[in-house]
Structure formats: structure tokens, C-alpha cells
C-alpha positions as CSV (number, residue, x, y, z in Angstrom):
1,X,91.2,153.4,80.4
2,X,91.1,149.6,80.0
3,X,93.5,147.4,78.0
4,X,91.2,147.0,75.0
5,X,92.1,147.3,71.3
6,X,89.7,148.6,68.7
7,X,89.8,147.3,65.2
8,X,88.0,149.4,62.6
9,X,86.8,147.2,59.7
10,X,86.9,148.7,56.2
11,X,85.6,145.4,54.7
12,X,88.8,143.5,54.4
13,X,88.7,139.7,54.1
14,X,91.6,139.7,56.7
15,X,89.9,141.7,59.5
16,X,89.0,138.7,61.5
17,X,92.6,137.5,61.2
18,X,93.8,140.8,62.8
19,X,91.5,140.1,65.8
20,X,92.8,136.5,66.1
21,X,96.4,137.6,66.1
22,X,95.8,140.2,68.7
23,X,93.9,137.7,70.9
24,X,96.9,135.3,70.5
25,X,99.0,138.0,72.2
26,X,96.6,137.7,75.2
27,X,95.1,141.1,74.4
28,X,91.4,141.7,74.2
29,X,90.1,143.4,71.0
30,X,86.8,144.2,69.3
31,X,85.9,144.6,65.6
32,X,83.6,147.5,64.8
33,X,82.6,148.8,61.3
34,X,84.4,152.0,60.3
35,X,81.1,153.8,60.0
36,X,79.8,152.7,63.5
37,X,82.4,153.9,66.0
38,X,81.7,152.6,69.5
39,X,80.5,155.3,72.0
40,X,83.0,154.2,74.6
41,X,86.1,155.2,72.7
42,X,87.8,156.0,76.0
43,X,87.9,152.3,76.9
44,X,90.3,151.5,74.0
45,X,94.0,151.8,74.5
46,X,95.0,151.3,70.9
47,X,93.3,151.3,67.4
48,X,94.0,149.3,64.3
49,X,92.7,150.3,60.9
50,X,92.0,147.3,58.6
51,X,92.6,146.8,54.9
52,X,89.8,147.2,52.4
53,X,88.7,146.0,48.9
54,X,88.2,149.7,48.1
55,X,90.6,152.2,46.6
56,X,91.1,155.4,48.6
57,X,90.7,157.2,45.3
58,X,87.2,155.9,44.6
59,X,84.2,158.1,45.2
60,X,82.5,155.6,47.5
61,X,85.7,154.8,49.5
62,X,85.3,154.4,53.3
63,X,85.9,157.8,54.8
64,X,85.7,157.6,58.7
65,X,86.0,160.5,61.1
66,X,89.2,159.8,63.1
67,X,89.3,163.1,64.9
68,X,88.6,161.5,68.2
69,X,91.3,158.9,67.7
70,X,94.3,160.2,65.7
71,X,96.9,161.8,67.9
72,X,95.0,160.8,71.0
73,X,95.3,157.0,70.9
74,X,98.2,154.9,69.4
75,X,97.0,153.8,66.0
76,X,98.3,151.3,63.4
77,X,96.9,151.7,59.9
78,X,97.2,148.5,57.8
79,X,97.1,148.6,53.9
80,X,94.0,150.7,53.1
81,X,94.4,152.4,56.4
82,X,97.9,153.4,55.5
83,X,96.8,154.7,52.1
84,X,93.9,156.5,53.7
85,X,96.1,158.5,56.0
86,X,98.4,159.4,53.1
87,X,95.7,160.3,50.6
88,X,93.7,162.6,52.9
89,X,96.5,164.2,54.8
90,X,99.0,165.6,52.3
91,X,100.4,162.5,50.7
92,X,99.8,161.0,47.3
93,X,98.3,157.6,46.5
94,X,98.4,156.3,42.9
95,X,97.7,153.1,41.0
96,X,100.7,150.7,41.0
97,X,102.4,150.0,37.7
98,X,101.9,146.3,38.6
99,X,99.5,145.0,41.2
100,X,101.4,144.5,44.4
101,X,100.1,141.1,45.6
102,X,101.8,138.2,47.4
103,X,105.1,137.7,49.1
104,X,107.7,140.5,49.4
105,X,110.8,141.1,51.6
106,X,111.7,144.2,53.6
107,X,114.8,145.6,52.0
108,X,115.4,148.6,54.2
109,X,114.3,149.1,57.9
110,X,115.0,152.4,59.6
111,X,117.3,151.9,62.6
112,X,116.0,151.9,66.2
113,X,112.3,152.0,65.4
114,X,110.2,150.3,68.1
115,X,107.7,149.0,65.5
116,X,110.4,146.8,64.0
117,X,112.2,145.6,67.1
118,X,113.5,142.0,66.6
119,X,112.5,142.2,62.9
120,X,115.4,142.2,60.5
121,X,115.8,143.2,56.9
122,X,114.7,140.5,54.3
123,X,111.8,139.6,56.6
124,X,108.9,138.3,54.5
125,X,105.7,140.3,54.3
126,X,102.4,139.8,52.4
127,X,101.2,142.5,50.1
128,X,97.6,142.8,48.7
129,X,96.9,146.1,47.0
130,X,96.6,147.7,43.6
131,X,97.4,151.3,44.7
132,X,100.6,152.4,46.3
133,X,101.8,155.4,48.4
134,X,103.9,157.6,46.2
135,X,104.3,160.5,48.7
136,X,104.0,160.3,52.5
137,X,101.5,162.4,54.4
138,X,102.4,165.6,56.3
139,X,105.1,164.8,58.9
140,X,105.4,161.3,57.6
141,X,108.7,159.4,58.3
142,X,109.6,156.4,56.2
143,X,110.3,153.3,58.3
144,X,110.6,150.4,55.8
145,X,110.7,149.6,52.1
146,X,110.6,146.5,49.9
147,X,112.2,146.0,46.5
148,X,109.0,147.3,44.8
149,X,107.4,149.5,47.5
150,X,109.3,152.5,48.7
151,X,106.9,153.4,51.5
152,X,106.1,150.0,52.9
153,X,105.9,151.5,56.4
154,X,105.9,154.9,58.0
155,X,105.0,156.9,61.1
156,X,103.7,160.4,61.7
157,X,106.2,162.5,63.6
158,X,104.9,163.8,66.9
159,X,102.1,161.1,67.1
160,X,101.9,157.5,68.0
161,X,100.5,156.9,64.6
162,X,102.0,154.1,62.4
163,X,101.1,152.8,59.0
164,X,102.1,149.7,56.9
165,X,101.2,148.7,53.4
166,X,101.5,145.0,54.1
167,X,99.4,142.6,56.1
168,X,101.0,141.5,59.4
169,X,98.0,139.4,60.3
170,X,98.4,136.7,57.6
171,X,100.8,133.7,58.1
172,X,102.8,134.7,55.1
173,X,104.1,137.7,57.0
174,X,106.7,135.8,59.0
175,X,107.3,138.5,61.7
176,X,103.7,139.9,61.6
177,X,102.9,138.8,65.1
178,X,106.1,140.4,66.4
179,X,105.2,143.7,64.7
180,X,101.7,143.6,66.3
181,X,103.3,142.9,69.6
182,X,105.7,145.7,69.2
183,X,102.9,148.2,68.4
184,X,100.5,147.0,71.1
185,X,102.8,146.2,74.0
186,X,105.9,148.4,73.5
187,X,104.4,151.4,71.8
188,X,100.8,151.5,73.1
189,X,101.6,149.9,76.5
190,X,98.7,147.4,76.3
191,X,98.9,144.8,79.0
192,X,98.8,141.1,78.0
193,X,96.1,140.0,80.5
194,X,93.5,138.4,78.2
195,X,93.7,134.8,79.4
196,X,91.2,132.0,79.8
197,X,91.5,132.3,83.6
198,X,90.9,136.1,83.5
199,X,87.9,135.6,81.1
200,X,86.3,133.1,83.4
201,X,86.7,135.3,86.5
202,X,85.5,138.4,84.7
203,X,82.5,136.7,83.0
204,X,81.3,134.9,86.1
205,X,81.4,138.3,87.9
206,X,79.5,140.0,85.1
207,X,76.9,137.3,84.9
208,X,76.2,137.5,88.6
209,X,75.6,141.3,88.2
210,X,73.5,140.9,85.0
211,X,71.3,138.1,86.2
212,X,71.2,138.4,90.0
213,X,68.8,135.9,91.5
214,X,66.7,135.5,88.3
215,X,66.3,132.1,86.5
216,X,67.9,131.3,83.2
217,X,66.9,128.7,80.6
218,X,69.5,127.4,78.2
219,X,69.1,125.2,75.1
220,X,71.9,122.7,75.2
221,X,73.1,121.1,71.9
222,X,75.8,118.8,73.2
223,X,78.4,120.9,71.4
224,X,81.3,122.9,72.7
225,X,79.7,126.3,72.7
226,X,76.5,125.6,74.6
227,X,78.3,123.3,77.0
228,X,81.0,126.0,77.9
229,X,78.2,128.6,78.2
230,X,76.3,126.3,80.6
231,X,79.3,125.7,82.8
232,X,80.0,129.4,83.0
233,X,76.5,130.2,83.9
234,X,76.4,127.3,86.4
235,X,79.5,128.9,88.1
236,X,77.6,132.2,88.3
237,X,74.1,131.3,89.2
238,X,74.1,127.5,90.1
239,X,70.6,126.0,90.6
240,X,69.0,129.0,88.8
241,X,70.2,127.6,85.5
242,X,67.8,125.2,83.7
243,X,69.1,123.4,80.7
244,X,66.9,121.9,78.0
245,X,68.3,119.5,75.4
246,X,65.8,119.0,72.5
247,X,65.9,116.0,70.2
248,X,64.7,117.5,66.9
249,X,65.0,114.1,65.1
250,X,67.9,115.4,63.1
251,X,70.8,114.5,65.5
252,X,73.5,112.0,64.8
253,X,72.9,108.3,65.6
254,X,72.3,107.7,69.3
255,X,73.2,111.3,70.0
256,X,70.2,112.2,72.2
257,X,71.0,109.4,74.7
258,X,74.8,109.9,74.6
259,X,74.6,113.6,75.2
260,X,72.3,113.3,78.2
261,X,74.7,110.7,79.6
262,X,77.6,113.0,79.0
263,X,76.0,115.7,81.2
264,X,75.2,113.5,84.2
265,X,78.5,114.1,86.0
266,X,78.8,117.8,85.2
267,X,76.5,119.1,87.9
268,X,74.1,120.7,85.4
269,X,70.4,120.6,85.7
270,X,69.5,119.1,82.3
271,X,66.1,118.0,80.9
272,X,65.9,116.0,77.7
273,X,62.9,116.6,75.4
274,X,62.2,114.2,72.5
275,X,60.3,116.4,69.9
276,X,61.6,114.5,66.8
277,X,58.1,113.7,65.5
278,X,57.1,117.4,65.8
279,X,60.1,118.6,63.8
280,X,59.9,116.0,61.1
281,X,56.2,116.7,60.6
282,X,56.9,120.4,60.3
283,X,59.5,119.7,57.6
284,X,57.4,117.6,55.4
285,X,57.6,118.7,51.7
286,X,60.2,121.5,52.4
287,X,63.3,121.4,50.1
288,X,64.6,125.0,50.2
289,X,67.5,125.2,52.6
290,X,66.6,128.6,54.0
291,X,63.0,127.5,54.6
292,X,64.3,124.4,56.3
293,X,66.4,126.5,58.7
294,X,63.5,128.9,59.4
295,X,61.1,125.9,60.0
296,X,63.5,124.3,62.4
297,X,64.2,127.5,64.2
298,X,60.5,128.2,64.5
299,X,59.8,124.7,65.7
300,X,62.6,124.9,68.2
301,X,61.3,128.1,69.6
302,X,57.8,126.6,70.0
303,X,59.1,123.5,71.8
304,X,61.5,125.6,73.9
305,X,58.7,128.0,74.8
306,X,56.5,125.1,75.8
307,X,59.2,123.8,78.1
308,X,60.1,127.2,79.5
309,X,56.5,127.8,80.4
310,X,56.7,124.7,82.7
311,X,59.2,126.6,84.7
312,X,58.1,129.5,86.8
313,X,59.6,133.1,86.7
314,X,62.2,132.5,84.1
315,X,63.6,135.9,82.9
316,X,66.6,135.0,80.7
317,X,67.4,132.9,77.7
318,X,71.1,131.9,77.4
319,X,72.7,131.2,74.0
320,X,76.0,129.9,72.9
321,X,76.6,132.6,70.3
322,X,80.3,133.1,69.5
323,X,82.2,136.0,67.8
324,X,82.2,134.6,64.2
325,X,78.4,134.5,64.4
326,X,78.3,138.1,65.4
327,X,80.9,139.3,62.9
328,X,79.1,137.5,60.0
329,X,75.8,139.1,61.0
330,X,77.1,142.7,60.6
331,X,78.6,144.6,57.7
332,X,80.5,147.8,57.1
333,X,77.8,148.7,54.6
334,X,74.8,147.7,56.6
335,X,73.2,144.3,56.5
336,X,75.2,142.0,54.4
337,X,73.8,139.6,51.8
338,X,72.5,136.5,53.6
339,X,74.6,133.5,52.8
340,X,73.0,131.4,55.5
341,X,70.8,132.4,58.5
342,X,72.6,132.0,61.8
343,X,70.2,130.1,64.1
344,X,71.4,131.9,67.3
345,X,71.9,135.5,66.2
346,X,69.1,138.1,65.9
347,X,67.1,137.8,69.1
348,X,63.8,136.2,70.0
349,X,60.2,136.5,69.0
350,X,58.4,139.1,71.2
351,X,56.0,136.5,72.6
352,X,58.8,134.7,74.6
353,X,59.5,137.9,76.6
354,X,62.9,136.7,77.7
355,X,66.1,138.7,78.0
356,X,69.1,137.2,76.1
357,X,72.4,136.4,77.8
358,X,75.3,135.4,75.7
359,X,78.5,134.7,77.8
360,X,80.6,133.6,74.8
361,X,79.6,136.3,72.4
362,X,83.1,137.8,72.1
363,X,85.1,134.6,71.8
364,X,86.4,132.7,68.8
365,X,85.9,128.9,68.7
366,X,89.5,128.1,69.8
367,X,89.1,130.5,72.7
368,X,85.9,128.8,73.8
369,X,87.8,125.5,73.9
370,X,90.6,127.1,76.0
371,X,88.0,128.6,78.4
372,X,86.4,125.1,78.7
373,X,89.7,123.5,79.5
374,X,90.4,126.2,82.2
375,X,87.1,125.1,83.8
376,X,88.0,121.4,83.7
377,X,85.5,120.3,81.0
378,X,86.3,116.8,79.5
379,X,88.8,117.2,76.7
380,X,86.8,114.7,74.6
381,X,83.8,117.0,74.7
382,X,85.9,120.1,74.0
383,X,87.4,118.4,71.0
384,X,84.1,117.5,69.5
385,X,83.6,118.8,65.9
386,X,81.1,121.6,65.3
387,X,77.7,120.4,64.3
388,X,75.1,122.7,62.5
389,X,72.2,123.9,64.6
390,X,69.6,122.6,62.0
391,X,71.3,119.2,62.3
392,X,71.1,116.7,59.5
393,X,68.3,118.6,57.8
394,X,70.9,120.8,55.9
395,X,72.9,117.7,55.1
396,X,70.0,116.1,53.4
397,X,69.6,118.0,50.1
398,X,65.9,118.2,49.1
399,X,63.0,117.2,51.3
400,X,63.3,115.5,54.7
401,X,61.8,112.1,55.6
402,X,62.4,109.8,58.5
403,X,63.9,107.2,56.1
404,X,66.4,109.7,54.7
405,X,67.4,110.7,58.2
406,X,68.0,107.1,59.2
407,X,70.1,106.5,56.1
408,X,72.3,109.6,56.7
409,X,72.7,108.8,60.4
410,X,74.1,105.4,59.5
411,X,76.5,106.8,56.9
412,X,77.6,109.6,59.2
413,X,78.2,107.1,62.1
414,X,80.5,105.0,59.9
415,X,82.4,108.0,58.7
416,X,82.9,109.7,62.1
417,X,83.7,106.4,63.9
418,X,86.2,105.6,61.2
419,X,88.0,108.9,61.7
420,X,88.3,108.1,65.4
421,X,89.5,104.5,64.8
422,X,92.2,105.8,62.4
423,X,93.2,108.6,64.8
424,X,92.2,111.2,62.3
425,X,89.3,112.8,64.2
426,X,91.4,115.3,66.1
427,X,93.2,116.3,62.9
428,X,89.9,117.4,61.3
429,X,88.1,120.5,62.4
430,X,84.7,119.4,61.1
431,X,83.4,116.3,59.2
432,X,80.1,114.9,58.1
433,X,78.2,113.2,55.4
434,X,75.7,114.7,52.9
435,X,72.8,112.8,51.3
436,X,72.5,114.0,47.7
437,X,69.1,114.3,45.9
438,X,70.3,112.0,43.1
439,X,70.4,108.3,42.5
440,X,73.1,106.5,40.5
441,X,73.3,103.1,38.7
442,X,75.3,100.5,40.4
443,X,75.9,96.7,40.5
444,X,75.5,94.5,43.5
445,X,75.6,90.7,43.3
446,X,75.4,90.9,39.5
447,X,72.2,92.9,39.8
448,X,71.6,96.5,38.7
449,X,70.9,99.0,41.5
450,X,69.6,102.5,41.3
451,X,70.3,104.0,44.7
452,X,71.4,107.1,46.6
453,X,74.7,109.0,46.5
454,X,76.4,110.3,49.6
455,X,79.2,112.9,49.8
456,X,81.8,112.9,52.6
457,X,83.1,116.2,53.8
458,X,86.1,116.9,56.1
459,X,87.7,120.3,56.5
460,X,90.5,121.9,58.6
461,X,90.0,125.4,60.0
462,X,90.4,127.5,63.1
463,X,87.1,129.1,63.5
464,X,85.0,128.3,60.4
465,X,85.5,131.7,58.7
466,X,87.8,129.9,56.1
467,X,88.4,126.2,55.6
468,X,90.4,123.8,53.5
469,X,89.5,120.3,52.7
470,X,91.5,117.6,54.4
471,X,93.7,115.2,52.4
472,X,92.4,112.0,54.0
473,X,94.4,108.8,53.3
474,X,93.2,106.9,50.3
475,X,93.2,103.7,52.3
476,X,90.8,105.3,54.8
477,X,88.5,106.6,52.1
478,X,88.5,103.2,50.4
479,X,87.6,101.4,53.5
480,X,85.0,103.9,54.5
481,X,83.3,103.8,51.1
482,X,83.2,100.0,51.1
483,X,81.8,99.9,54.6
484,X,79.1,102.5,53.8
485,X,78.0,100.8,50.6
486,X,78.0,97.3,52.2
487,X,76.2,98.3,55.4
488,X,73.8,101.1,54.6
489,X,70.9,99.9,52.5
490,X,69.9,102.4,49.8
491,X,73.4,103.8,49.1
492,X,75.5,102.6,46.2
493,X,78.0,105.5,45.6
494,X,80.3,107.6,47.9
495,X,82.1,110.7,46.8
496,X,84.5,113.0,48.6
497,X,84.1,116.8,48.6
498,X,87.4,118.6,47.9
499,X,86.1,122.2,47.9
500,X,87.6,124.9,50.2
501,X,85.8,127.9,51.9
502,X,85.7,130.2,50.0
503,X,84.4,129.8,47.4
504,X,82.3,126.9,48.8
505,X,80.9,126.8,52.3
506,X,81.5,124.1,54.9
507,X,78.0,122.8,54.8
508,X,76.3,122.2,51.5
509,X,73.1,124.1,52.5
């Protein structure tokens, strides 16, 4: 049995946070939909049941078969999971008189319970449910209460099964990480061995076994994910890795040249391909954002396929897919509604006939950076903001032209360089400018102008799943706005986007 943790997802908005908290304890975990249990259950040393937007009393409530887990593997049931165990195993779950949502404090904790080691009464927890457990399930033992919730936590006598009605994964639960550590390390005996060094060693070993002496082609973007993937692969297969960096004409100002320069001293075999004219021609007249993404993806595959054919006997395509891409592409209820297509999830067209290798598939963005640091990659590169695969095409609302791209490149350059000059760049997770499909009246030199509007966007986040807008200094915004309007011909108005994700997304398209 390995030191893995299984998280069963019932559709909670917090499921990814559970995984992140577990990973922060240097413990490896995987998220699987409750209705698609992994076949290799014997590899998991502990199981966590997530919360859910459903009520256990609803007809369409998630109803998993836990017969191969309960009583056999230590299990922690969170919120919906706790109510599920009660409702279907001799307890009683009823609607709360008032919705239990927000901060609460533990008022009673049962003595000498490992789950609450180093956690004291009055510890703050976060509630988020409209039902509550009125009666515990068969053999249930109450462990903790709050002022309004009698059965805030319980365990099943004779089993290593624990349940809590609050969310330990959110920051508002001040001792949530301690509780997770108590369950995973003290109760389940999971070893804390999931470190960047261990990941590098294990992944390089696995890549050698998976690829052997075959050749691999990788599309570099200049970003963190593809770079870390390339260095990992280079460690495993050396000269059998061929990296291609495609200029799609939608990169930032001078990015094609600067990225190629950046890779010169990294020992990677990189070829730069300028296909900007081909991409811009394919995008002519297209305004729909999903159609843009598909057109760019199709064009990239065509260019990439042409270049791959110049190499002989290539068998694998490497991608920088990371875990949030994978999570957002599956759903507990089957395929989820498409918000945006992920450019690197979903495989390849049949005609390419290449096997896919994704060495970062199970990592969150911050873990990718830690792995990169472990391998000695330049901190400046690792600290680079995420940049969308379709590039500036989805930051130009409406149709794409070379002129619009040039305008946005200049605006973006002023904004990003300004963040660096003001020592704000590393305080922002992602930033960029958006060219809006509207013009506004302005005055320059006593003359009326009617020119483009640009929006600036800067957010703070950990992995892009959620994000808050950054409160940039007014002096900085004023200086940046003046600089853009004075230096970029065709722009006479600058606005700042103060929307968070959700309900908005980070990119506008």
C-alpha cells in the first residue's frame, strides 16, 4: 500500500482546496468523482469525502458505494460526507432552523481524541450547509459541538471513520490544517514524503520507463509549465527531447526573441518557428472567443505537425498540462458545461499518431514552481505570470488584425514593465491588458478623438481556480494610464477591471 490519499468529489466548490491542504502537508492525493471510483483502491491509505451542493435528503443526491472503503481504510467525511454517513446508516439529517453558513467556534471537544490533538475549544471553523445532523449514525460517538451545531464532529466506534460538519480546508477554519494532519498522519499513518525532490526523482524514473529510447517533441511556450516539463524530460531522456517554440503572432512584445534567448543556457534543444502570418490569416474575420481558441488550436497542431514531420521517428508529444486543467475538464455528473476550452486537455487528432506524455499532470501551479526551483531553474522564469495559450487573441475582443495586436502589445508592455518597475510584479499572480471592441470620445491637443478603450487586469490567486482583483496603488494606475494614452496611438481611455473569479473569469474570453 502506498502513501496516497483519495478525495472523493461530490461537487463541492471546496474540493480542490482539500487537495491543496493535503499537498501542503507533503502528502500526495488525488481527486476522483464519487461515481468513478479508481480501480486501484488498494493504493490509497486514507479517503476523504468532500462536501456537496446537494442535500442528502434529495432524490438525486450523490449515493456512492463505499463498501470497499468504509471500515477498511481510514476515512474522513466532510460536511455532505458527514451527513451522508448519518442519513444512510441509522442517523437523522433534517433541515436546519437557520442556514448554518459562516464562522463558528467549537464549544465542546471530547477529551483525548486524536482528531482534535493540539486543537482547543473556541477554535474557529467554517460552516456551509442548510441541513444538520440531528441524530448520529449507528455506533456514532460525538467528538465536538458548536453553539448552534450539536454534532459538529463524530466518529464511528470500532472503525477509523471520522466525520465533521465544518470545512477544515478553508482558511477560515483556523486549525483546519492541524485537523487534516491529525487524521492523515496520526490516525491513518500516512507518511509525509511528497516533496519536490521526491517528485523529481520519481517522475524522471517513470519517464525513463515510459519513453525508453524513443523521441519526444514538446511545444514550449516560454511559461512555467512547459519549461518545467521540458527540464524534467531533459533529465530523463536528454537529446531525445526536441522542443519547438512557435510564434503565433499573438505573443507579447519581443517575446519570441526573448524566450529563445532565455533557453540558450538551459541545455535544451529548442527550435523557434515564426508562423505569425499563418495564424493571423486563419483568424481573419473571427470574433467568437470559442472559435478563436479552436482556430488557434487547429493552426498550432498544423504547424506543430509540419515541424514534427521534419524529425524522424518521433513517438511522443509532451504537454505541460497541470492538475487544475484536468480537474476542470471532468465533472461528478459527467462532462461539465464548457466555460472555456482548455488548449492542452483532451488529446490529439488521430492523424498525428503520437502518444501523449504529461509529466506535470498531477501538480498544482505552485507545486510546479517548487519543482522547478528544486531543479535549479531561474527564479525569474519561475515567477513569470501565467499567459493564456491562445495569447493576445483572447485579450482582443472581437476580430483579430495585425494592427490590433500591435496596439495591445504596446499597451501590455507598458503595464507589465510598470509593474516590474514599481516592484509590484511579484505581488500579482497574473496581469494583462484587454483591447475592447468599443471606441470612446476623448480630447487631445484641443481636438476631439474617437479611439480605442483598453482594460487593465491584475489578479491574485494560488492556482487560477479562484482569484481576486489586486488593489494596485492609485499613483501607479494614474502613471500607467497616462503613459499608455500618450505613447500608444489609437488608445484614448484606460479602465481597471475590479471583478473577482467567480463570478467573472480571469481572462475576458
